[in-house]
N, C-alpha and C positions, 0 to 999 in steps of 0.2 A: 657486612651490615642483612640484617634480618629483612628475609620479602616476603609480606604480605601475600596471599595467594586468594583472590575471589573467588567462594566454591559458587559453582551453576545452583538454582535450585531446581528443587528436582520436583519433577511434571506427577498432578495429583492424578490419582488414576480414579477420582469420583469427577463423575461432571459439574459442568459449573452453568451453564447456558440457562436452565430453566430450572422447574420446582419438579420437574420428575426425576421419580429416583429408578437407580437400575435394580433389577434384580440380578441375584448375586450368578455369575458366568459359570458353569459347569468347565472340570477342569479336564486338562488336557489328559487326554488317557496315556498311561505310563509305557512307553515301548516295549514290545516284548522281541527281545533278542533271537525268539524263536520264526518270526513272523515270516512267512512262506510268499511271494508273487501271488496273483490272482490271476486267470486266465486273461486275454483281451477281452472287450467288449464287441467289438467284432466277429471273434470267433465262438460269439455264444447264439444261442435261438433267441429272436427278438421278445419272446416270454420270458426268458431270463435275465434279460439285461436288467431291469428297474432292482432287482434283489442283489443281480453283480457292483453295479451302480453305488448302492450305498453300502456295498463293502469294500468299497474302494475309498467311497468317503470314508467310512470309519479308520479303513488304513492310512487314510491323508491325516486324522486328526491325532495327532502325537505332537509335541516340541522336540525339534532337533539340537542338543545343542551344538553351535557355530563356531563358540569361543576356542575350542579346537578340532583340527582337521583332521586332527587322527583318529576321532571316535566316532563311531557310528558309519562307518563310510558307506559300507553295503546297505544301511538302510535308509540312509539319506537320498545316495541314489535310488532306490527302488521307491522311496517319497516322490524325487523327484520325473521319474520316469511316469508313473500312476498319476501324477497331476495335469501332465502333456496330455497325456490321455483322455483324459474327463473335459480338458479344452477342448480339443480335436471333439468328440464326441457332443459336447453345447453345440458348438459352432457348425456341427453338421447337418442338427435337427434330427437325428434319424428316430430320435424317442423320445416322445415328450414326455415331460415331468408331472408326476403328480405333485400333488399335495407333500405327502411327507417324504419327495426326493427333495422337491423343493428348499423345505425347514431343514433338510439332513443339511444339504449345502451350504447355506447358511449359514447353521452351525457351525460345521468344518472352515469357513471361510472366518470366521468370529474368532476361532481357536487359534487361526494360525496369523491374523491382523493386531487383534485387537489385544495389544501389552501395556504394559510401565515403559514408555520412552524413556532413554539415559536422560542423566542433569545435563543442563547447557550448558556449550563449551563457551563459557566467559571468556577465556583466555587465546582463543581463534579469532582472529582477523580473515575477515570473508575475503579481502582483498589481497592479501599474501598466502594463506594457507587454501589446500586442498582440501574440498564439500569434505564433509563428513561422509562416512558409505556404510548402511546399516550390514553387518555381518550375515545374516538370514536372508538378504537378497536373492541367494538363487533359488530358492521358493516363494519366498514372498515377491517377487513377480510374476510367479506363475500364477499363484492364489487372487492375486490382482487382476490379472491376464482372463481366470476362470468365469470372474462376481462379476467384471468388463460384459464379457461374452453373454453372461445369460441373462443383464441387463439390459442389455443394446437386442438382444433375440427374439425376433417378431413371434415366434412361438411363448414368449413371457408375459403371460396376461397381469396386468398390471393392477386389477381388482381381485387376485390371488395372492401374487406377489407384496401385494403392503401388507400382509400379514407377517413376514418377516424381515421385508425391509421397514420397521415399523420405524417410530419416533428415536428409538430408544437406539436402535442399530445406525440412524444419521447422524445421532449427537458421538454416538464413538468415531465414528468415520473422519465427523470432524473435528476431534480432539488431535488425530491422527496428524490434520496439517502443521501441527507443530515440529514434525519430525525435521530432523535436519538434512538428513538425506535428501537431495532434489528429484532424485530418479522417482521415489516415492510421492511425494508432493505431486509431479508431475500425472502420477498413476491418480490419486486421488480427486485433482483438479477436473479428469476426463469423469471420472465415476460420481463425481455428485454431478458436475453438470446433465450427467445423462440419468439422473434419478432425480433431477428439478424437472427435464425434458419430460420424462415418462409417468411422474407419479404428479397429477396436478395438487391431491391430494396433500400433497408433503410443501410444495409452494409456499404458502404464508408462513409455516414450521420453519423451513429452510432458513431466509430471510428474516424470521425474530433470532433463531442461534446464529445466523452471520453477526447481528447486530451486537450481542451479548459476548461473540468473539473482539470484537472492535473495541466495544466498551470497556472489555477486562486490559486491553492490551493500550489502548489510549490514557485511562486513568488512574491506573494500576500496577502494571508491569512492565510495559513498552518492550515487553521481549516477546519474539511470536514467529515465528521460520516464516509463517507460511501465510505470511497478510497478503504479498503479490499476488499469489494463486486464488484467492479466496476474492480479491478485487478485479482476478481476469475473468471468472466466471460469473460477479455482478456485474460487470459493462455488459456483457450477452442478456442479462435476465433485465437491464434497464432499456436495451434494445428495443426489449418484447415488451416495453410497457405501453400501454394504451392510452389515450388522450380521449378528455383529458384529462388528466395526472392525478391519485388517490393524493387525498392529503395524508397519510401513511408514507406512502414513499417524498413525500415532500420533509418530512418529517428525520426521514430517514437520510437525506441528502445533509439536513442544517445539524443534529444530533447527532449522526456518523459520522461522514464522509468530508464535511469541512474539519473536524475535528481532528481528521487524521492527519494533517499538516503541520501539528504539531510536534508528534516526537522525534527526534534529533533521526534516529534511523529512516528520516523519510526518502531519504534516498537508493534505499533495498527497493520502494517498490513504487515510487512518487510517478513511473511510466504510465503505471495501469491505475492508481488514485486519478491521476489527470483525466483519463480517459472516459474513467466513469463521471468525474464533474461534468466536461465539454458533452458528454452524453445529453445530463439534465439540461442542460441549458440550449441543446440544437433540438429537445423533445418541447420546451416550456421556455422560449425567451423571455418569458418571464421573474425566471430564477435566477439570473445573469445578476440582478442586484444585491440578494443574496450572497448570492457566492463572491462575488468583487469585495464586499465589505466583512465577509467572511476569512479571506484571505488577508484584509488588512488586520484585521481583529489577528493572527495568528503569525504576521508576518515577523520575520527574524531578525533579531537586535547585533548579532554579532558572529554568526554563522555567513559568509556570503556566497560560500556554493549552496549552501541550501535560497539564499535567496535569488543566486541566478535562476533556481528550477522553480520560483515564484512568478519569477518577472516569465519564463516562455510560459508558463501556465497561464498568466494571468492575458498575454499575448493571446492566447487560442481564445480564452471566454471573452474575449472582448474583442474577436472577430464575427464571434456571434451576436452581439448585444445589439441592441437598437436603441433609437434615440432619446427616448424615455426613461430606461432604466440606468442609460448613461448619463444622464442631465442628474438622475438622482443622488448617485455615487462620486461625481467628478472633484467633486472638492478634497474628500480625504484622500481617493486615489494621487492624485497628483500630487498634491505636498508630498505623498509619497514617495511618487515619481521625480519628484523634484532630491529628494536626499539621494535617491538612488543615484541621479546623473553623478554629483558631488562624491559618489565613491571614493577611495582612495584604491579599493579592487579593480582593477580596468575590465576585472570580465562583469561586474556589476554595470559598472556604468556603461558597458558599452550593449550588453541586453536593456537597457531602458532606452537606449538609444533608440536599437532598435525596431522599436514599436514605430517608428516614422517611417518604416517601411511596405507598413500593412496603409492597401491604400484606402480599406473599410474605418480603420484605426484614423488616421489621417482626418477623412469625412467628419467623422463624430468630433474631432478634435477644432476642426474647422469650423463647425457650425456653430461653440463655444468657444472661439478663440477668445472673448473677452473677458470670461472666466479665469482660462486655462494658460496663457500665455503669461499675465504676471502676475501666475501661481511658481513658473519655474524659469522665469527671465532670469534672476539674479545668477541661478543654479548653468545659466548657460552661460554665461558672462563670466562666471569665475572659472567652468570648464574652460573658456576660449583661454583666459589670461594666465589660469596657472594649474591644471590640471598636467602633471610626470607624463601620464600617455601620451605619445603622438597621433595615435589612430584616434582618438578622444576628440583629440582637436578636432581632426580633420570629420567625423559624423559630426561633431556638436556645429560645427561651422554648416553643414548641409542643412542642419535643422533650424537653423537661426537664418540661413538664407531662406528659407519653405514657409518659416513665419514672415520674414518678411516681404516676402511676392503676396504672402496668401492677406495682410493687410498693412500698408506701409502706414499708416498715419497709427497704427497699435502699435507699430513694433516702434516708431517711434518716441511714443509717447510714452511705452514703458521704458524705453532709454534715458529719456529724460528724469524718468523720474527713480529709476536707480544711480544716473548720474547726484542728482540733488541727494538720496539716502547716502551715497558715497562718502557725499563733499562732506554733510555734514556728520558724518561717523569720524573722516579725519580731523572736523574740527574740531570736536568733542577728545580726540583722543591727543592734539595737539595744547587744548585749558586741561586736559588731566596731568599729561607731563608737566606744564607751568606751573600748577600748583605742585604737585612733590616737588620742583628747582624749588618753591618759594621756601616750603617748608622744609626743605636741606638747607635753606640759606638761612631759617632763621634757628634752625638747630645750631648748625656752624656759629652764627654770631654768639650767642648763649653759650656757648662754650660749656656745658653741660654744667655751668656753675647751681643755677637752679633745680638740677634734677636732684630729688630727694627719692633713697633709696628708702621702700617701706618693708620692716622684717615681718 
């Protein structure tokens, strides 16, 4: 039997997020086999260090072929040692970097880290297979560490460094978040966070670029390795938003964060997404209504594991919801919760019943019990009478008892209405069966004599 294997999509080397165009990058220097090691920076006079620093950067500005471990072994080791020395030199702060030195440093970093990522591994299952490991990581890690030390150094003046760590550099850095190597994404997360903190002029641009990454992921590809890491950075950014919150930030919540509940692969980044959502509600409780209605809009119909995630997030949102916002969204909310209570998947029903473990949520329900109990009473009764899972029976009994103690008269009224509805349903079923029996009797009496076949 012929097997069809889906090919991975190739990453585009061109930037998508903005209308800016990239200038062509200089090509990596061709490796010279006669390359010789340079003296250590600490062994030369202070005045000679800037020139030697530039030479060492040029020495590291070539591409090593890591597809063959036996190729260029000595040159690779020389480059690795030189990179390590540059990291120590930057970290020591023994020499203030001039503009040309910073420019050459960023050029060397760019030549090493900015590259076309390999095609996505569509056939790999993240839960079953080992994560992808970048072959050039022995050098890439040191280059990332060098860039991190440079950005974090108190000697690095943001007003000067912004000439070299510009919008194009930030965009290309964000493109690398699609790397399948988790080690690289971890470094990128730290770097982008530091850039956001140090370069205030870049902050609106970084947020806009993140928006565009999310938009493309949600509405086009639904494939991206670094959504979780970007959301982690975003969680810290949201935490620093000033109040009252800008309209720009609220639009970002509605247009980017809430639609991130749509993709099937939400489990890969749901923890970080839920944290960002809760940060918004904690900052401004009036956003709770928007969030709850957004969750209901993207509520899964057939994916039970995803439904469990939604219920867990919903509980956290409701914990931060005030009475007025709860009142405006409770009707559609508890219709959905009623459906979850009757889910044959016991984890969904269990997670829905856990909502009554929260004192704040129970308080909100108690204030609106006249509306909520009639909505979910039938679901509670069906669970009591016919759910297959014994744990669900126990949890449902606790919730019923809670409502009964909360308002005995309302509970009795709902019970009477439910019994009347069940009685009417049984009577209708009996009439339907009686009608069919009469039809069958007439058909049997006629014996088929009056039936005519029409050709």
